[in-house]
N, C-alpha and C positions, 0 to 999 in steps of 0.2 A: 503494499501503499505505500503509495505518494504521499509528500507534506501538501502536495497539493488537495489532493482527497481528503486528507484529514481534517485542512484546514477551511477549505472554501464555505461558505455557504451554498448549500445546493438547490436552495429554493425559492421562488418569487415571491414575493410579498404582493404582489399585485396580480399575480396568475391564478384564476378560477377555473375549475372545470366544473362545468355542468353538465346535469344528466344526459347520458345520450354518449359520454365517452367512455373510454376502453381501460378498464383499471387490469393492471399486470400484476399476476401473485406470482411470487418467487417461494414455492412451496406447495406443496397440496394437499396438507392435513387438514384436520379438523377446523382449525382457526380460520382456515383461507375458505374452507366452505361456510362456517356461518359468514366469515364477512362477507361472500359473494351474495349468498341470501339474501343478507340486507341491505347490499349494494343494489341487487336486480330491482328488489322491491323499490328502490327510488329510483328507477330508469336508467343505469349504470350496465354497463356491460364488464366482461369478465376472460381473460385469459390466465392459466395457470402453468406453470414451470413444476414435474414432478417426475422424479423415475419410475413411479409405481404407477401400472396401467389402470385407468378407472379410479384413481384416486378420491377422498371426497370431497375434494373443491372440484376436482374434474368432473366428476358428475353432474355438477350443477352451473361450472361455469361455460363456458360459449366455446370457449377452446381450449384442449387441453394437449401442453407438448410433452413428450413424453421422452426423458432425457435425463440426465444427472447434470447435479448444480453445478458442476463445472465443466461443460460442457459449452464453448464459448457460442458456436453457431447456433444452437439452444436458447441460449442469452439472447444473440444478439437478433435473432427470430421473435424471441419476447418483446423485444424493445419495438421493431418493427410493427407488432399487431397493437402495442400499449400509447396513450396518452400521458399514462404516470404510472409508475411502478411501484409498488410497496412489498413486503416481504411477512411471512409468518411465524418463521423461527429465528433465531440469532446466528448461528452458525451458515452463515452464508459465505462462500466463496471470497477472496477478497478482490482477486482478480476479474472476477465477474461483476463483483458490485462496482468495481471504478469502469468497466464495459458498457453497461445498463446507465450509469451518470452520465458517461459519453455521448451515447446514442440514444438516450430518452430522457424521461424525467423522472427524477426519484428524491421527492423534495425531504425526506427521511436523511437522506447522504450515508456514507459509510462510516462517518465520525463514531456515533452513537453507536454504534456496532463495533467499531475497532475498540471503543473503551468498554461495552458491557459484555463481550466475547473474553475478557481477560479480567480476573478478580481483584487482582492489584492495581489496575487501572478503576476499574470501575469504585474502588474503594477511594480512591486518590481523589477521584471525580466528585463523589459524594460530599466527600469533607468540604473540596473547594465548592463546594455551592454553600458551605456553610451546615450542613447535616452531621449529626453523629453518627458512626460506626460501631462497631463492636471494636474494640484493641485487637489489632494483627500484629504480626512479622512477617516479612517474605523470610521462607528456606531455603537456601542452597546446599546447605549439609545437616549430614544429622549431628551434627555439634551444634551448628545451627538452631535444630529444632531442641538438643537437649536443652540449650541454655532460654531458649523463647517458651519451653514449657515448665522450667526451673520459676521465669517469672509470671506465668499466666498460672499456673498451679493446673492441676487435674480434679475434672475434665477440662479437655479442650479440643479443639477440633481441627485437623490438620486436612488443607482441602487441594485439588488442583489447581491453577490457574487458569485456566482452559479445560472445555470440555466440562460433562457432568453434570446430572440433574437429576431429580427424583431419589437423591440419597447417592446417587454414583460418583466414585472421583473422589470421595471423602472417608475420614477414619475418627473415630470417635476414638481418644487416648485418655483413659482412663489410670493407668499407672504409667512409670518411669520404665517398667521392663517393655511397656508396645513399642517405647520409641523407636528401636533400630527398624522392628517390624514393619511398622506402620509408614516410615523414608522410603525403606526398601520396596514396598509394594507399590505406592503412587511413585514413589521417581520412577517407575517403569514406563510412566505417559510421557517422558522424554518434554517436560513440561516446568514452568517455575513453579512452587509450592507457595501455601501462604496458612499460618497458624491462625486461629481466629479462639481469641478468650470464651469460652463459654457462658453465654449468659442466660441465668437462672429467670426464663421468663415465664411469667403469669399468662400469658395471650401472646397467640399470635396474629397480626391482623396485616392488611394490606388496603393500597389505598390505588386505584387506576385513575392517572390525570390523562387527560388531553391537552395538546398545544399546536395551532393552527399556523401556516406560515406568516397572518397576519397577525400574530401576537396574540390572539386572544388564548385565556387559560380555564378549563371547568374541569374539577375532580368528583369523582361517583363519590358516593358513601361509604366508607370505612368496612370492609370483612371484616367477620372473626373467623380464623383457618381454622379445622384441626387435620393433623396428619396421622394417616395409619401407613405402616414403613414406610414412610418418607413421601409417599404420595397423597396429594389432597385429599381427605373422604369429602368435609361437607366446610361451606363456606356458611356463618349465619350472619346475615345483614337485618337490622342494626346492630354492629358488633357490641357485645355486651359489656360495655366499659363510657364510665363517665364522662359526658357531654364536653370536658372540656378536654379529653387525651382524643377525643374523634375529629375535634376543630386542628391541635394542632398536627393531628396523623393528615390530614387532608392540606393542612400549609406546607408541611416538608414535603409534600408529594408534590405541589403547585412549585415549591421552591427550586426541587432537583428538574423539574419539566424547564422551568425557566431554566436553570443556570446551563443545564446540560442543553441547551438549546433543541430541545425535542420537538418534532414534528409528529403527528400521528398520539397513538399512545405509550404510556410509560409505566407499566405495572410496580409499584415500590410496596414490596415486603418489608415489615418490620417486626423486629421484638418488644413486647410492652414488658416490664419489669414491674415485681411488687409496689416498689416505692414510686409509679408513673412514670418513670424515663424509657423512650423510646427510641430504639437503636435500628437504623435501616439494615438489614439483611442481604436483601439484592435486589437487582433491578430487572427486567426484562422489557423491552423496546417493543413492546407489540401486543397484541390483545392476550389476556391473562385466564387462566381456568380458575380463578378467583372472581373474576368478573360478569363471568356467565349468567348469575343470577339478576344482572340488569335487563336479560331478554324479555323477560316479563314485571319486571318488579321495577323498572324506573322509566320515565317517562323517555328516554334515548338509550338504547343500547350500546355495549361497549364497541358493537361492529359498526352500527349506523355512526356513531364517534368518531371512529378512526377512519370512516370513507368520508365523512364532513371533512373532518381535520386535512388528509391529503390530498385533497379539492379544493382546500381553501374558502369551502363553503360555513358560514354562521355557524359555531357549535350549537348542538342540540343541550336542552334542560335535562342535566341529569339527576335531577331530583329523584326519591324512592317513591312511589305512591303504594308499595305493600311490602310490609316485612316478609323476607323468604327467607329458605334455608337450603341452597343445592348440595345437592350429595351425587356424587361421582359415578360413573356407572363403568366398571372394571368388567373384563374378559369373562370373569368368573360368575357375573351379575347376571348376564345378559340373558340367560334360557328364565333362570328363576324371575325376572325381572320381566317376559315377556307372557310367564304363566299367571304371574299375579294381575298383571291390568288386565287378560283375558278374561277374569274373574267377574261377575257380576257386580255393579256395583253397592251394593249391597251388599256385599261379602268383604270387600274393600274399603267403604266409605269411612273415612277419622274425618269425628265434627272439625270443621274450622280448617280444613287441608284442601286448597285446589291445586292437584299434579299437575306440571307440565314436562313432559319426555320431548326427549331430544338425544335421537341416534344418528352417528356421527357417517353410517355408509361403508365401515370397514368392512372387507370383505372375513378375516378371520379373528374369532375374538377369545386371543390369547390371557393366559393368568398375568394380571398384573396390569394389562393395557387398556388404556382410556377407550372406551368404545361407547360414552356417550355420556348425557349427565340429567339429572331429576330436577327442578326448580319446585320447590313447594311453599304455595304461596299462603299464608298463613297468619293471623293474626297475635301468635307467639310461635317460639323456638319450639316449645316442650310440646306442642301439637303436631308439629313436625316430626321431631324424633320418635312422637306414638307412632307416627304413621311410618315410619323407617324399620320401629322396631316390629310392628305389627306385619309388614311384608317379610321378613325372618330372611331379603335376599340379603343382606351385609352381614350375615351373620360369620361368614368367615375372616371379617375383618377383625372380629373380634379374639379369634384363634393367636 
């Protein structure tokens, strides 16, 4: 990636792409699918590039280019088809991104990707925006790791600087005896390592903010997130934390969006401690799993908002209309879920809950693979939990 690519502003504050334009999506997964469904309802066309035939986004796009993400000719074809290009995942090939920026309009640019693809760059950028992250140290040797573990104490978390998601690429060091094995295991990834002090948090929350080239910024209500096996299980909105914490979390997300010159969406994951401190854990420069609740519960969904932002339309109202609990549907949940929703309403009704199912069109339901989600619209999270309990679909998560 060249200095020019990283430094220049890739967007035009006066350029507006109205409905009828074609949006190119680099990546063909479920985020691209839901983005395309929202954008098509607004009158936009979609083209997507993904190596998997009949990918989730390809099923609903006007055109799918089946090719690898590092395929320069395929990227050039996407540029030819598109008036504006976005991406649905972070690990985009830098040379492809640069080509697309030269031959099409990519208002998100590559700078934010360059930053968020690398945990150390990301942490430094968050700090530069004036927002707090957990204490961390760059690790280049087992000796440095031993010294940092001594400073931070155990447990602490060793992570690869690049790659890794849903708990992959990290090791929770619980004792000094694990130091050498942890370093040997993660250093095989041939990337820098970062050690983070373990934050004893009371809640995990996230806020998704949107920013447009004209400089408008809006934040969605904070979600309270619960994970099982390092995969998001449920998001509860509004988050069950004091109002001042919600306000601070939204302000932090807006501060990051402005400080990092974000165009489109930025998901900001945070830890809330018992004494009310907020630490940013990580960023995602795209629609996010914890924002799926917005599809029915907010005046504007995260997907419509992303389209509005990259096309430089006025941003929509992100206000919450209805409390909601979003539950992820993994591969092992699909069959029991389909059996559950096929039952007569009288056998699966839980008072005060309206369930909205979204399946992503993936061909194979693998264990732990995200296949869909359910938005449970309800006056209280307790009613949603009763629906989840009654279905028995997520029983395997408790084991």
